[in-house]
Backbone as CSV, one residue per row, in Angstrom:
resi,resn,N_x,N_y,N_z,CA_x,CA_y,CA_z,C_x,C_y,C_z
1,UNK,1.380,21.646,-1.448,0.018,21.274,-1.154,0.035,20.152,-0.129
2,UNK,-0.821,20.224,0.812,-0.921,19.170,1.817,-1.729,17.999,1.255
3,UNK,-1.435,16.824,1.783,-2.088,15.599,1.301,-3.615,15.711,1.371
4,UNK,-4.134,16.251,2.441,-5.591,16.367,2.578,-6.170,17.259,1.483
5,UNK,-5.479,18.358,1.166,-5.936,19.247,0.094,-5.882,18.535,-1.254
6,UNK,-4.814,17.781,-1.491,-4.689,17.027,-2.739,-5.804,16.002,-2.854
7,UNK,-6.092,15.299,-1.775,-7.184,14.321,-1.784,-8.505,14.977,-2.173
8,UNK,-8.764,16.155,-1.624,-10.010,16.862,-1.916,-10.084,17.255,-3.381
9,UNK,-8.976,17.768,-3.919,-8.944,18.172,-5.328,-9.135,16.965,-6.240
10,UNK,-8.400,15.895,-5.985,-8.513,14.705,-6.831,-9.894,14.087,-6.760
11,UNK,-10.479,14.029,-5.584,-11.826,13.485,-5.455,-12.815,14.321,-6.248
12,UNK,-12.652,15.643,-6.215,-13.528,16.525,-6.983,-13.412,16.291,-8.473
13,UNK,-12.194,16.103,-8.953,-11.979,15.864,-10.388,-12.509,14.503,-10.799
14,UNK,-12.200,13.483,-10.032,-12.546,12.115,-10.419,-14.002,11.754,-10.174
15,UNK,-14.702,12.528,-9.379,-16.102,12.187,-9.118,-17.045,12.903,-10.088
16,UNK,-16.490,13.695,-11.002,-17.335,14.356,-12.007,-17.830,13.330,-13.020
17,UNK,-18.750,13.726,-13.875,-19.319,12.817,-14.888,-18.275,12.335,-15.861
18,UNK,-17.543,12.183,-16.342,-16.586,11.713,-17.317,-15.152,11.945,-16.814
19,UNK,-14.711,11.124,-15.866,-13.368,11.304,-15.318,-12.247,10.712,-16.189
20,UNK,-12.606,10.265,-17.405,-11.602,9.636,-18.266,-10.512,10.639,-18.645
21,UNK,-9.268,10.184,-18.644,-8.150,11.030,-19.054,-8.158,11.116,-20.576
22,UNK,-8.130,12.336,-21.101,-8.140,12.523,-22.542,-6.774,12.924,-23.085
23,UNK,-5.940,13.539,-22.252,-4.623,13.955,-22.721,-3.684,14.160,-21.540
24,UNK,-2.424,13.795,-21.743,-1.368,14.052,-20.759,-0.232,14.715,-21.520
25,UNK,0.189,15.883,-21.040,1.233,16.642,-21.717,2.343,16.963,-20.722
26,UNK,3.580,16.654,-21.099,4.733,17.028,-20.283,4.928,18.524,-20.468
27,UNK,4.872,19.283,-19.375,4.872,20.737,-19.457,6.265,21.313,-19.688
28,UNK,7.266,20.790,-19.030,8.589,21.391,-19.136,9.671,20.327,-19.216
29,UNK,10.777,20.691,-19.821,11.901,19.776,-19.915,12.755,19.924,-18.666
30,UNK,13.311,18.816,-18.191,14.165,18.864,-17.018,13.413,18.737,-15.708
31,UNK,12.101,18.798,-15.743,11.301,18.624,-14.533,10.285,17.527,-14.816
32,UNK,9.398,17.327,-13.906,8.444,16.238,-14.099,7.006,16.712,-13.933
33,UNK,6.702,17.894,-14.432,5.328,18.396,-14.353,4.532,17.934,-15.567
34,UNK,3.332,17.445,-15.284,2.424,16.973,-16.331,1.102,17.720,-16.223
35,UNK,0.516,18.041,-17.363,-0.842,18.567,-17.398,-1.731,17.412,-17.808
36,UNK,-2.760,17.144,-17.026,-3.678,16.035,-17.299,-5.068,16.615,-17.546
37,UNK,-5.619,16.334,-18.728,-6.962,16.797,-19.077,-7.935,15.636,-18.990
38,UNK,-9.129,15.923,-18.496,-10.170,14.912,-18.322,-11.342,15.207,-19.244
39,UNK,-12.106,14.172,-19.579,-13.262,14.317,-20.461,-14.311,15.265,-19.876
40,UNK,-14.325,15.436,-18.581,-15.287,16.338,-17.936,-14.945,17.802,-18.171
41,UNK,-13.739,18.060,-18.692,-13.282,19.436,-18.857,-12.321,19.860,-17.766
42,UNK,-12.191,19.048,-16.738,-11.263,19.358,-15.648,-9.831,19.215,-16.132
43,UNK,-8.937,19.983,-15.523,-7.517,19.929,-15.868,-6.727,20.066,-14.570
44,UNK,-5.723,19.208,-14.410,-4.854,19.291,-13.243,-3.397,19.297,-13.710
45,UNK,-2.550,19.889,-12.908,-1.108,19.859,-13.144,-0.488,19.150,-11.954
46,UNK,0.343,18.146,-12.228,0.960,17.372,-11.161,2.463,17.285,-11.392
47,UNK,3.196,17.054,-10.323,4.623,16.798,-10.426,4.836,15.347,-10.017
48,UNK,5.529,14.613,-10.856,5.735,13.184,-10.649,7.092,12.953,-10.008
49,UNK,7.103,12.203,-8.908,8.360,11.883,-8.243,8.951,10.586,-8.770
50,UNK,8.088,9.623,-9.040,8.569,8.294,-9.408,7.578,7.626,-10.342
51,UNK,8.097,6.873,-11.286,7.265,6.087,-12.193,7.687,4.638,-12.024
52,UNK,6.714,3.741,-11.854,7.065,2.335,-11.679,6.066,1.471,-12.436
53,UNK,6.467,0.240,-12.671,5.584,-0.708,-13.335,6.329,-1.498,-14.382
54,UNK,5.651,-2.476,-14.971,6.283,-3.314,-15.993,6.756,-2.475,-17.183
55,UNK,7.976,-2.714,-17.610,8.501,-2.041,-18.791,9.035,-0.635,-18.569
56,UNK,8.989,-0.142,-17.332,9.511,1.197,-17.056,11.017,1.095,-16.834
57,UNK,11.811,1.786,-17.660,13.264,1.710,-17.504,13.733,2.429,-16.235
58,UNK,14.937,2.089,-15.791,15.512,2.775,-14.630,15.639,4.261,-14.939
59,UNK,15.369,5.102,-13.935,15.434,6.542,-14.132,15.652,7.234,-12.793
60,UNK,16.113,8.459,-12.858,16.348,9.239,-11.638,15.014,9.721,-11.075
61,UNK,15.001,10.017,-9.794,13.802,10.584,-9.165,13.442,11.895,-9.877
62,UNK,12.178,12.178,-9.962,11.639,13.398,-10.580,11.944,13.511,-12.065
63,UNK,12.190,12.391,-12.728,12.310,12.418,-14.189,11.360,11.359,-14.731
64,UNK,10.757,11.664,-15.846,9.789,10.743,-16.436,10.408,10.146,-17.691
65,UNK,10.610,8.837,-17.721,11.185,8.215,-18.916,10.269,8.448,-20.129
66,UNK,10.863,8.797,-21.243,10.081,9.034,-22.468,9.274,7.795,-22.864
67,UNK,9.774,6.609,-22.511,9.099,5.372,-22.887,7.705,5.252,-22.280
68,UNK,7.413,5.951,-21.194,6.104,5.834,-20.561,5.129,6.912,-21.018
69,UNK,5.608,7.888,-21.767,4.719,8.938,-22.267,4.149,8.520,-23.556
């Protein structure tokens, strides 16, 4: 997906009436795909390349540390 297309999709999801995230589910083992459900009923699937922030342990690219889920 091109960045412009992703921007359009995300803007559409987040500009709906209840953009709050209600659930995040790791879809497969060994990869970094997540299903994200929103209170509006919207659902997106994303692939995560990197996770960063306070308390995030060191990890390889395209892997999601269990500690952040």
